[in-house]
N, C-alpha and C positions, 0 to 999 in steps of 0.2 A: 166347434167346426169340424167338419168331416174331412175325410182324406181318401185318397185312391192309392191302394197298394197291391202287390202281387207277389207270387213266388212260383217257382218252377220245380216240378219233381219229375225226375228221370225214372219212369216206372219200368224200363227195360232193365236197368241196372239196380234199381231199389235205392237210389241216393238222391239227395238234392242236386239240382243241375246248376253247377258253378260255371259262369262265363257265358251265359245266354244273353245275347244282345236283345234289347226290347226297345221298340219305337212306339212312341205315344202320339196319336193324332186326335185333333178335335175335328168332328165332321159336321159341316153346315152347308146346306143347299147342295148336297151331293159332292162336295169338295172336301178333301182332307187338308188339314193345316198341320204340319209337324210342330209339335210342342217340345219334344225333347227325346233324349235317348237314355238308356240305363243299361247296366250289365249286372247280372246276378252275382252274388258273393258266394262264400263257401257253403252257406246254408240254403242256397237257391233263392234268396231274397234280395231286394234291392236295399242299399244302405239307408235310404231315406224314402218317404212317400213319393210317388210319382207326381202327385198333385195334393195340395192342401191349402187351407186358408182362402184368401180372396181368389186365388188362382183356380180353385175347384168350384165350378159352376154347373148349373143345370145344362144338360145337353147330351149329345151323342159323341161317344169317344171310340177310338180303335186302338188296341194293343196289337202289335205285330212282333211275335216272337220268332227269332231266327233259329228255330229248332234244327233244321238240317245242317247248318254250319256247326252247331254244338256236337251233333252226333259224329259228323265228319272229323272234327278235332279229337274226338274220343276214339277214332279208328274204326268206327262202325262202317262196314260196307254196305252200300245202298245202291240199288239200281238207279240208273240215270234215264230220265229225270227222276228225282227223289219223290217218293210217294208223299211223305210229309216233309215239307221244306220250311216255308214261312207260314206260321199260324196266325191268322188275323181274326181277332175277337172284337166284333162291334157290339156295343152295349150302350144303354141309356142310363143316365144319372137323373133321377126325378127329384131327389132331395140331397143337395150337397152338404147338408148339415149331418148326414149320416156317413159311416164308414163303408166304403165299398172296397172289398178285397176280391180280386179277380185271379185265381190261381190257374196254372196250367199243369196238368198231368199229361206226360207225352212219352211216346216211343217213336221209332222211325215209321211206324205203320199206323198209329192211332193217337188221338188226343181227346182229352175231356176237360171241362171247366165247370164252375159253379160259382154262385155268388156267396162269398164269405162275408165276414164283418170285421 
């Protein structure tokens, strides 16, 4: 069985991003359904997979990373409104038997992602 996981790297400071809130949604017919929340640990990862087993199905998902709040808590001064605030990553899961790892590399001014395994 596959699973969905993530981690967040603070590339401004060169450290794992601890304390980032992440919201997970299932997207169907243009509507988002909240599946749950997680907060990154000291290694920038979630303590458990976001989805796994029978809960991890084929479909479209969205992860929303509350990056702006993370940087504000670190004392980073940013213009208002924030340039990077909530980072929403929408992606498709074609084969839930595989592992989908969706990391976020982020600063207050840029972000990047890729599909890991």
